[in-house]
N, C-alpha and C positions, 0 to 999 in steps of 0.2 A: 473384580469382586463378583459381579452378577454372571461373569462368562462362563462360570461352571453350570449355573442354572439356566441354560438355555432354554429350555421347553417351558420353564416357569416365566421367565421375562416376556417370552414371547406371547404366551397366554395372557399375562396380565397385559402388556401393550397392546394385543388384538382386542382385550375386553374393552379397552379404553377408545377405539376406534370406529363407532357407529356412525352410519352415514344419512339415516332417516331423520325426519323431524318428528319428535316426540312431542315439542310443545303446542303445537296446532290440532286441537281435539275439535274443532268446529262444535256443532249441535248434539253429536253423537256422546251420550253421557256415559255409555259402556268405555270409553276410550280414556275417562278420566283415570281408570286403573292403570294403564299402558304409560307407563312413565320411563324415565331413564335408563333404572336397573335394566328394567325387563328389555329394552332394547339393547342394552349392552350385552346381555346374555344370548339374545336372539344373535347378534354379529358374533359373538365367540364362538358358538356353535357353528355358525356359517364357516368361520374361519378354519373351524375342523376338517370341513368337507372341502376347503379350496387347495388345489394342488400346490399353491403357493406358500400356505401357511406351515407345512409338513412338521408337526408336533406329534412326538412318540408319547401315547397317554401313558404307557406303564412308566416310562421314564419321568412325565410330568408329575405324577404320582408321587415318585422317590422325590423329586427336588422341591416340590410343595412341601412335604414332610422335612425335608434337609432345611427349607427356608424358614421353619419355625424354630430349629437349633440356631439359628445365626443371631447375632446381637443388634441391639436396637440400631447401630449405625448402620448395617445393611438395610433395614427397613426404611430407615431415614433417606438413605442414598436414591432409593426407588422412587422417590418425590422431588428429586432435585437434579440442579443441572451439573455440568461438568465442572463448574466453579463452585460447587456446594450450596447453591442458593436454592431455596425451597420455590417448588413452581408455583405460581398463581394458581387460583382457582379455574382459569380457563385453559390450563394446559397441563397440569398434573394430575395426581389423582386425588388430590383433597376435597373438591367438590362432590364427587361422587363417594367417596368414603363417609362424609358428612352426611350425604343423603342416606346411604344405607344405615348408618348408625343411628340416624333419627327413625327411620323406618322399624330397625330392629327393635329400638326403645320406644316404640310409638307409645308407651302408656306414660312416658316420662316427659316425651318432647312432641313439640310439632314440626313437621316437615318444614325446611328453612327458617327455623329460628335459631340453629348454631350456626354462626357464620364463619369464614375462612379462618379466621385468628384462633380459633377454637380447634382447629385440626391437631391431631394426634396419630402417632404411628398404630397404637391400639386400633384406631378406626379402619387404616389400611388393613391389617391383620385380620379383624373381624370381615371385611369387604372380601378378601381371599377367601376365606372360610365359608363364609355364607353363599356369595355370588359366584365363585369359581368351584371348590371343592364339593360343597353341597350339592352343586349342579352337576357335575362331571362324576363322581363318586359317591351317589346318593347311599343312604344307609350305612355308610362306611364312616367310622371315626377316626378324626384326624388326630393320632396318637400323642402328640406333645402341643395340643393347644386346648386351653379351657376357654370358653367363652366367657366374658364380662357377664355378670349376675345384674349390675344395673349401669346405666347410661353415664352417671356422673364421674366425669374424670376429676383429678385432683386441681387441674390447671383451671377448671371452671371456675373456681371460687364458688361466691354464691349466687351466681348468674342464673342457674339452673337447678336449685335444690327443690322445687315443688313442680309439680305437672303445671303446665301452661295452659292458658286458656283453651280449649280445643278448637282447632281449626277447621272452618268450614269453608268449603269451595263455592258454596253458593254466594251469591252477591244478594244480601238484605239491604231491602231501601225501606227507610224509616218515614213516615210522613212527618 
C-alpha cells in the first residue's frame, strides 16, 4: 500500500527520527521554545542533504498530494505495525501528531493535555500538512486538504469542550 509513495513514507519516517536531546533546556530560557517538533523539522531537512536519504522533492510533492486522496485505512496503517496494531506513543506518530495538534490549536488546548488515547488520523494529516508540506513547499496550497477549523474531535466527547487552564512553564511556589 505505501510502496507506491516511497518518497512520502521515507520523508515521514525521517521526520520521526531525531537524534538530539530536546528535553534538557538547562537554564537557557530561550531554549523553552525549541521542542520536539522543531527538532524533527531540522532532522528532516538534514536528511534531505544526506546522500543516504535520496528523496526526489518533485516526486515527494506529487506523493503528498496523492496521500491526501487515499482513504482512512492508508493513514491509519502509517501508525500501525505489520499486525495492524496501533503503535504506542513511544514508537509511532501519535505522540508527535498530538503535540502538533495541541500546538496548532493552542487557543483550545494546553500542550501535554491530550493523551495518547485521543490520537486520531486527522492529527497525522495535520502534522504532515503543517510540519512537512508547509516547510518544504512554503506558500503552496495543498490542493486536496482543508485544515480543521477547531481542535475538538468527535471522539473527544466532552473532555476538551472549553479552553483549559493556561499552561505556565514557570514553577510557582506558594507560601
